[in-house]
N, C-alpha and C positions, 0 to 999 in steps of 0.2 A: 115400368116405362116412365120416362121423364115427362113432366108437364111444362117445364120451363123451356122457353125457346132457346136460350143460350146453352142449356144442357143438351137439348136435342142436337144442336149444331156441334157441340163438343163430341157427342157420341158418333156423329157422322165422321168428323175429323179423325177421331181415334181409330175408327174402323179402317179408314183409308190408310192411316199410318201403319196399323197392324198388318194389313195385307202387304204393303210395301216392304216392311221389315221382314216379314215371313219369306217373301220372294228373295230378298238379299241374303238372308241366312241360309236358305236352301241352296242358293248358288255357291255360297262359301263352302258348304258341306260337299257339294259336287266337285268343286275345284280342288279341295283338299284331298278328296278320295282319288281323283285323277292323278295327283302328284304321288300319292302313296302307292297306288297300284303300279305306276310307271317305275318307281324306285324298286318295288318288289320284283318286277319282271326284268330288271337290269337295263331298262330303257333310259334314254336321255331325259332328265328331269328339269334341266335348267329353265326351259321355256315355260313349262307347266308351273313350276315353283314361282317364277316371276309373276305369272298371271294371278296365281292364288294370293301372293303377297300384295299385289296391286289392288286386288279386290278387297282384301282385309283393310288396307289403308283407306280405301274409298268408303267402306262401311263405317270406319271410325270417324272420318271427316263428316259424314252425313248424320252421325249421331246414332246409328244403329248399334254400334259397339262402343264401349268406353275405350279411351285411348290405351289404358293399361291392359285391358282385355285383349285388344288388338295386338299389342306388343307381345303379350304372353303367347297368344295363338301363333304368331309368326315365329317366335323363338322355339316353341315346341315343335312346330312343323319342320323347321330347318333341322333341328336336332334329330327328329325322327327320320327324315330323309337321309341325313348323313349316316345314321346308324344302319339303315336298310342298305344303302349303297356300300358301306364297308362290309356288311354281311354278305352281299352278293359277290364282292370281289374275292372274298376268302375261299 
């Protein structure tokens, strides 16, 4: 345990940030899963996909995700949805 006041404060700040980041990441996983399950079931994915992408962008702007990580996640998600939709059409 830290004895220095500034380090005690940093520990508190880090814990708050960790909790916030954990919540955002959890929501990202949930929204991504919603999009993928909708695509697998042949449902309309446009709205869910848009919400997931918006959330990824927000996470990147807040510093939870690096901007390149966010771009990669969006790209892979769109690619996966298109593949699932094409498979459902066949």
